Every structure is written in structure tokens, then in C-alpha cells.
N, C-alpha and C positions, 0 to 999 in steps of 0.2 A: 664882504661879498654876500650877495643875496643867497638864501638857501635855495637849492634846486627844488622845483615844484614837484611834489609827489603825485602818485596816481590819485590818491584821495583828494588832494588839493585841486587837481585838474577836473575831476568829476564834479566836485562841489561848485566850482566856478562855472562849468559848462551847464549844469542843471539849474543853477541860479539864473543864468542868462536866458534859459529856455522858458522858465515858468512865467506866465502872464500874471501881472499883479491883479487883474480882474478875477482870475480863477482863485487867487489867494484872498479875495475879499478886500482888496486895497483900492480905494477910490483913485481914479486916474484923471489928472487934469489934461486939457488939450495941449498944454505946453510941454508935457513930459516927453523926453527924448530917449529915455532908457527903456528898451523893449522888455527886459526881464525884471527881476526883483533887484532893488538896491540892497547893498550889504546890510544896512541898518534894518531894512524890512525883513530880511531873512533872519537876522538876529532876534528881532521882536517875535516873529512867528515861532521860532525854535526855543525861545526863552533863554537865549544866550547873550553875552555881551558883544557889542560890535567889535571890540578889540580882539576878542577870542576868535570870532569868525574871520577877521582879517588875518590873524596869525595862522589859522587853519588853511586859508586860501593861499597864503604865501609859503606854506610848508614849514613855518617856524614852530607850530604846535604839531608834534608828530604822533602823539599817542592819545587820541580822543577816546573817551570811555564808550562802552556800548550804549549807555544812556544818552550820551551826546549824539552819537551816530543815529540812534533811533529817532531822536527829536528832529534832527536835520532831515532824515528821510521823510518824516511826516510833513515837515514844513515845505519840502520841495515836491511833495505829492508824487513820490516815486512809486513805480509799480513794484510788485514783490521781487521780481528778478533784479530790478535796479537797486532796490534796498539791499538785497543780498550782495550785490557787487560793491556797494558802498562799504558794507561791513568788511568784506574781504580786503578791500583796498586799504583799510585801517588795521589790517592784520587781526581781525576779530572774526569769530565764528558767527554766521547769521543765526537768528532765532531758530531753534530746532523744533521739529514736530513734537507734539505732546506738551508744549508749553503754551501759556496764554498768548494770544495775539495782541500786539500793541500797535500794529500797522493799520492806519486809517486809509482805506482805498481812495485813490485820487477822485473817483466819481462822487464819493460821499463828501469829500472835502469841498469839491466844487459846488455841490448841492447846498451844503451848509454855508459856504461863503456867500451864496446868492440870497440867502435868507437873512440878510444883515439887519432887518428890523425885528428879529426875534433873538433873544439870548439863547445861545446854543453851547452846550459842553458835551464832549464825547469822552466816555469812560470805558476802560477795559472791563473784563469780567470780574475783576476784584475791586472795582470802583476806584481805579486810579485815573485821574483826569489827564488826558493826553492831547486834547485839542479843544480850543474855545475861540469864540469870536469876540470882537471888541465890545459888543453890548453885554456879553456875559461878564467881562471885566468891569464894565461900568456899573452893572447891577450888584455884583457879588465881591468886587475887589479883584485886583490883577493877580492871577495865579503865577505869573512870571516872577514875581518877587518872593515866592515861596519855593524852597528847595524841592526838586522834583520828587524826592522820596516822601515828602510830606503832603503831596497832592492826593493822597489816598484817603477816601472818605471814611473808611472803617478805622484807619489809624487816627484820623482827626477826632472821631467820635470816642474811641476807647483808649487811645494812646497819648492823649494830652495835647493833640495838635490844635491848630487854629480852625475852628468850624465857621463856615459862612453864617450870617445872621438869618437863618431860615427856620420858620416854624411850620410844622405840618399839621393839617386839619385832623389827621388821624391820631395825633399825639406823638410825642418823642419816643415812647416805648415801642409803639407799633412800627415807627419808621426805623428805629435801631434794629428791631427784630428782622425786618425785611432785608436790611443790608447784611446782617450776619447770615441769613438764609442764602442770599446770593453768593456770599463768600464760601459757605460750606458746599454749595452746589458746584462752584468753580473748582474747589479743591478736589472734589470727587472726579471731575472731568479732566483735570490736569495734574495727575499724581506725580508727574515728572518735573513739574515746575518748582525749582528750588526757591526762587524768590517768593512765590506764593506760600510755600511751606514755611519759610522763615517769617513771613508776615503773620500767618495764623499762630505760630508758636509765640511770637512776640506779644500778640494781643492776648493770648491765653495766659501768659505769664504776668502781663501788666494789669489785667482787668478781670475781676470776679464776675462783673456783669456780662462781659463778653463770653466767659466760660459757661455761664448759666444759659445764655441764649444759644451758644454753640451746641450744647447738649440736647436742646429741644427744637432746634431749627428745622423747619420744613419749607420746601420751595413755595413761594407766594408770587403769583403773577402780579405785575405792576399795572395799575389802572390810573386814569386821570385823577388827580387830587389837587385841592387848592392849598397853596402855601403862601405864607406871609413873609415877605422879605423886609427886614428892618434896616432900611437904607439910612446911613448916617447923615445924609443931607436933605433928602426929600421925604423922609418918613416911611411909614409902612406902605408896602405895595402888595395887594392881594392878587395872585396870579394863578392860572391853571398850569400845573406841571405835568408833562407827559414824558414817559420813557419809551423810546422807540428802539427796537432791536435791529441792528444792521445785519441783514441776511448774509450768511457765509463768513462773517468776520467776528462774531461774538463780541460786538461792541454795543454800548448803550448810548444813544443820542438823547440827551435831556434838553427839553425845550420849555420855556416859560412864555405864556401868552395871556392876553387880556382881551375882553370883548371890545370891538371897535366902538369908539365914542364914550367909553367908560372913563371915570376918573383915573383908574389905574393904567389904562392905555395912554392917557395923557402924561402920566408920570414916566412911562417907558419912552414916549416921544421926547420928553425933556432930556432924559439920559442919552438918547440917540443924538440929539442936537449938540449937547455939550461934550459928547464923545468921552464921557467919564472924567473930564478934567476936574470936576468938583468932588470926585470920589477918592477918599484916602485909600492907600494900599492896605492889604491885609497885613497883620503883624507877622 
């Protein structure tokens, strides 16, 4: 006998049917008959398996983690109130005040989805990647194949994780110092965030370099800088990297662009056309 559909499963299916694929940055063919997202599209956006999303919608997976619920809320472009409702329907407490915001507002997601010709990644205040578009995956490798807890840039730099093949014109030392400074600033603003506290302690225990930078870190504003991406198929790509702060959400939208008509713009065009099919996944 089929499992009875839970409140969580009902909300998940309802909100999947509601979200336009265009708003999610998914190309729509004229022959498409499905008004909302397909199950496999939601799974891809949330970084989950299609089978797991199916079991959630059927009520067979009854205890999703807070991390999974947060990923689904972002993928479904829920409002803050809807996000909290989804958490409660899974018998979880919604994110509390005084902790880092991981919720990407629907308007920001729609904006980013419509900029499909630009690689875009959205990070939380501690530099955890929580949203990306397909060109970001084509350029830097698909984050969906990396466990969610390893998508943190500071952990990748100092905790032995997999770093994307990016070289900063300022040098690696200056780039690392700016990430630690941002992390220290976030820790001061979110003293009640247990997850952030654990991350800092983990990195201080694991890395002498992190501890030295932590002791001397001061806030540094982000400015446009050039970065070289060592792509495994099409070679080096020199791009302008900008970090845009999302007002009221304490999120960082990172974009990579190249001047129109330049060789590097042509390489981005190639990645866009191939949709990253020639790009091996990150380890």
C-alpha cells in the first residue's frame, strides 16, 4: 500500500508545479506541456538525486535533514514564510535569528537565472556556495557532485577540500587573507551561529596558515579583479570577477565576465553552447 502523502510531500509537489522553469533558468521548448518544474529539474537545482525527490514527494522519505530542506526551499524560490512552513512540515525548526542567512530571495534567483550567459554563484556570509547556474558548472565543475558541507570556499582552501582551478591576479596569499577576513567578520556578526562556530574551530585546528591569518584579519572590501580559470578542456580563461552583495540578505553574488569580442568571451560562448558536456566533474 502506498504511503500516505505528508504535509511536506504535498507542499513539495504543489510548489514544484507552481514554479516556472523560465524563472529557474531552464530553457523551455514550444512542445513542453508541463507548466511547472519536472521532478528531475528540481533534483538538479537542489543538488539531490531524482529518486530521493520522488521518495520525498511520495511520503516514503519522512525525515529530510535541515540541509536538504534548505536546498529545496532555494530551488523552489520560496518566500521566507514559505521556507519556514516547509521546515515545520518536516518537523524541523526554521533558521533562527542571529544565524547566517542561507535563503536566496526569489527575486535574486530570477535575476540570476535570466543572466544565463554569465557564470554566477551565490555564497553565504561564510563563503558556502548555495546557488549556481549551468555556466558556473561548465566553467568550474558541477558543485552538485560535491557534498554540500564541502562547498565552503574557506574549508576548501584550508581544510583540504577540492578547490576550483582559479588563480587570482592579487596572488593566492591576498585572496586567502580576504576570505579569512570575511569569515572573521561573519563570526562577529553571527555569534549564535553554531555551524559557523564549528567551521572556524575546525579550520583553526586543521591549519596553522588559517590561524595566523585569523589573528591578523581585518575587513577588506571586494573589488573587481582578474582571475585565470584553468579549464581542463579549453585551457586558461582570463575573466573579470566581481563580488556583488545582495542587500538585506548578506549573500555574495560572484560573477565572471569577459569583454565582448575578446578571445576569452569566445571561450565562454563555447562553454555556453556545449552546456558543459565536455567538462569533467570536480573530484
